[in-house]
N, C-alpha and C positions, 0 to 999 in steps of 0.2 A: 504494499499499500504506500501511496505517496502522501507525505505530510506537508501541508501548506500552513504558513503562520502569519495571518493578518493581525492587526492590533485588536480588533473587536470582531466577534462572530455574532450574527443575528439569526436566531432560529425563528422562522416564520416570515412569509412573504405577503401577509395581508397589509392593510393600510398602515397599521402601527409599525410593522417591521420595515416597510418601504420608507415611511416617514423618518424613522430612526436612521436607516442607512443613508438617506439623502442628507440629513442634517449633520450626521457624524462625518460623512465624506467632505461636506463643505467646510467643516471645522478642521480639516486636515488629517483626519484619522483614517488609517488604512483599514477598511471594513469589508467584510464579505457576508452576504445574506444567503442563507440556506433554506430552500423551500422544496418540498416534495412534489408540488404540482407547478402551477404558474402563478404570476403575480395576481394577488387579490382573489384567488380562485374560490375561496370559501365564503365566510360571512361578509367580507368587504364588498363583494360584487352582488350579494343578495340583499343589501340594505337599500334604504330609501333616500339616504343623504340628508336627513334633517339635522340642522344645527340649532337645537332647541334646548337651551339651559333650563327652561321652566317646565319642560315635559316630564323630567324625572325627579327633580329636586327643587320644588318652589319654596325653599326655605334657606335662610342664611346658614352658611357652614362651608367647610373646605371643599366639599364636592361641588356645590353650586358655584363657588368662586373659580374652581378649576374649569367647569363647564363654560362659565361666562368668559374667562380669560381666553379659552381656546376658540370660542365663537369669534371673539374680537381679533384673534390671530389669523383666522381664516382669510379675511379680506386681503391683507397684504401678502400672505402666504400664497394664495391662489394666483395672485397677479405675478408674483416673483417666479413661481413655477412655470407659468405660461411664457414669461419673458425668457427664462432659461432654455426652454424646449421649443418654443414656437407653436406649442399645442395649447388649445383652449380648454378651460374647465368651466362648464355651465355653473354659474354661482348667482343665485337669485336672492335679493334682499327685500322682497315684498313683505314678508312677514308670515305669520300664521293666523288663520281664522279659527277661533274656538267656538263651537256651536253647542247649544243646549238642545238635544234631540227630543226631550220631553220635559214637562214641568219639574220633575224630580231632579233634573240636572241643573236647573237654573241657580240654586244656591251654590253649587260647585263652581259655576261660572263666576259668580260674585266673589267667592272666596279666592279664586285664582287671580282675579283682578286686583283684589286687596293685597295679596301676596306679592304680585308683580310690582305694584307701586311701592310697597315697603322695601323691596329689594332695589329700587331705583331703575326698574325696567319699564319701558313704555307699554301702556295698556289703554286701549281706547274702545269704549262701547260703541258699536255701530248699529245703524238702524236696519230694520228688516228690508227696507227698500235698497239700501246700499249693498247688503248681503246678496239680494236677488240680482243686482246688477253684476256683481263680481262673479257669482256662482249661479248662473241662470237655472241650473238643474237642481237647486236646493229644494228640500222638502217643504211644502207649505207650513207644516207643523212647527218648523224651527222659528221661534219667536225672538230669541236673544242670541247675540253673537259678540265676541270680543276679538279685537285685532291686537296681536302682539307683534309690533313692527320690528322688534329686536331679534326675531327668530328668522333664520335664513335656511337655504337649502343648497346643496351642491349635487352635481351628477357624480356619484361615487364611482361609477364605472370609468368615467373619464379621469377622475382624480387618481385612481390606481394606475392607469396607463401612463398618465403624465408623471406621476411620482417615480415609476420604474424608469422612465426615460431620463428624468432629471437626476436620479441617483447614479445611473450609469455614466451620465455626462460629468457628474461631479467626481467620478473616480471609484465609486463603489462597485464591487464585483457581485453580480447577482447570479447565483448558481441554482438552477431549477432541476428537478428530478433527483434531489439529494434526500435520501431516506436515512434518518438518524437511527443508528443501531444502539449507540450508547454514548453517554456523557460522563466524563470522569474528571476528578481533580488531577492536576499535574503540577510539576515543579515543587520546590521546597515549600513546605507549609500549605500546599494546595492553592497557591496564589494565582495559578493559571488553570485553564480548562482545556480539555481535549474532547473533540467530537469525532466519533468513529461512524463512518458511513459504510455502505456495502463495498466500495472500492477505494475510498479515499479517507484520509484523516485530516482534520483541521485542529490547530492548536492556537490559542490566543490568550492575551492577558485578561480579556473580558469577554463575557458572553451575555447577550441580551435575549431573554426568553420572551418571544412575542408569538407564541404558537396558537393563539386563540383558544378555541374549545379543546384543543389537544394539549394545552400547556401542562396539565396535571398528569400526562401519560408519557413523558419523555424518559426512556430507560436510563436509570442512573441518577436522575435528579429527584429531590424530594417531591412527594405527591401533593402539590398544591391543590386546594379544594376548588378547582375549576371544573365546571360541568357544562355539557352542551345543552343549550335551550333553543329548540327549533322555532323558527319563524317562517310562516308561509306568506306568499305575496302574489298578487296578480297585476298584470299590466293591461289597461284599457287604452285603446286608441280611438281617434275620431272625436276627442273631447275639445269643444270650442268654448273656452271660458276667457273673460278678460283677466281673471285672477291667475297669477303665475306662482303663487306660494303654496302653502300646505293648508289643509283643513283637518282639524281634530275634534272629536267629541269631548265635551266637558268631563265626561266620566272616564276618560282615558281609553286605553285599548286600541281600537281601530283608528286609522287615519287615511287621508288621501293626499298625495303629493304629486304636483305637476312634474312631468318629465318631457323635455323637448317641446315641440310646437303643439302637438295634439295628444300627447300621452298623459295618462293618469295612473300612478301607482296606488293600489289599495292594499294596505297592510295593517297590522301584521299579527299573526297568532303568536302566543307565548306558550310553548308546550314542552313538557318534560318527557322527551321521547328517546332518550339516549342519543346514539350517534346515527339514528335513522333520519336521513336528509330528504326522504321522498315527500312530496306534497300528498295530502290525503283528501278524500272526498269531503269529510267533515270540516276540515280546515278551510278549503276553498268555498264550501257552502256558507260558512260563517262570514267570510270576506264579501261574498256576493250579497248576503243578506244585509250587511252594513251598507254596501253601495246602493242597493235598492231602497233601503230605508232613508238614507241621508240624501240621495241624489236620484229620485225617481225618474228625472228626465234623461238619465243615462241609459235607458232601456235599449236604445239603438246603438250604443257604443260597441266597438269590436273588442272581444276578449282575445287579446294578442297572445299572451303566454302566462303560465303559472310556474312558480319555482319556490324553493325553500332554502334556508341556510341555517347554520348552527352558531348561535352567539355564545361567547364565553361567559357563563354566569358564575357568580361567587355567592357564598352564603348570605352576605349582606348587600349584594348588588353593587359593591364598590370595587374599583379596579385594584390590582396589585401593581405597585410601583416602588421599586427599591431592591436592595440586596437580599438574597435568600439567606436565611439563618444557617450558619455553618458553611456557607458557600460565598465568601467575599468576592469572588471573581464573577459571580452570576447576578445580573440585574433582571428582575421581573418587570415586564411591561405588558401586562395581559389582564384578562378578566374585565374588559370594558363593557360587557353585556350589550346594551342597546345603544351605547354612546361611543363606539369605536371611531366612527367617521368624525363626530364632533370633536373628540378629544385627541385626535391624531397630532395636530401641530403642538399642542401643549405637552403631550407625552414625549414627543420627540425632543422638544426643547429641554425638558427635565432630564431625559436620558443623556443628552449631550453634556449637560451640566454635571451630572453624576460621574460620567466617564472622565471628563476633564478635571473636575475638582475632587472626585472621590467622596462626595458628600451625599446625604439623603435629599429627597425632594424639599424644595424651599417652602412648601405649604406648612410643614411641621418638622423641625429638625430632630425631634424625639423619635425613638424607635416605635413609639405608640401612635405614630401617625395613622390616620384612618386608612391610608393606602399601603402601609407596610405589609409585606408578605408575612411578617411575624405576628400580626395581630391575633390570629386565631391560636397560635401557640401560646401567646401571652395570656389570652383569656382562659385557655385550658389549664 
């Protein structure tokens, strides 16, 4: 077997791994990304691309601040990536429309508006007439809606392709078809790490674990509590709305996100189905029921395709970011659940800082950071 020795190895070629590879290479680090499939082939391509800090954590705290910081990073980041590569990333800043589908959801809408304002995020109640203008297919029963103009969306498929191109241009090595057989400590005191594949060996001073839903199943590494959470989605085409942003129900769950000129993504289920990535009849029926109930005027839209992806979930739905306990050469950057697209630039920035400075994330310098991989060991 041949051994190659970059400065940093990255396990996983989803949007988190690609973002880390790009930012590390731009910082002058010799980095190689190892991925068993192709760039963004798993959850990153199956996402809707919402940049929505208020969707998961509408309350003050480290997670919301990380989400908001990353949302704000996306604007200059996408522009810089496009300039580096000459490739565009669809990035819409129209906002999100949050709708109350029935009277029981109206108090939730009001609570979200209050939470947004308390957090300094713009929230504007809009009239039924304005909603019907922006979304002509909206159900007549929808009486209240809220516009969150601080929520954006990106085309995540384009973003992964552009990131892969930008990382390669910056000097990162992207190795696809690499199946990890084992990860081991190497060097005196285990300060280095060795990754053995089927035909090659890689050794580096640092390893970034960005394996998505598979991050807890890397042979040789500690078993992080990362589990697959299936999300199913459909793409409709032939949708002609003035509104270019996203639409969500006040009760959470399903949503609609514009894609391209006439596309509309309807998502997404949240299912504990192990590593089964196949769409199911029940899952697709639930998405179609939401689409029919919220947008009855879409009956003539074309059902273009259906698919599913496996998100990396954690017990508390917070990501893992920081060194693994007992493995100082390994940094976790995984477990982003439904926020991998949103948190990609912030995570990459923090990984670069940790690699260059050797410190923990700046959200909390204590090992008890809400993102530390050690937090469950500490509670245990």
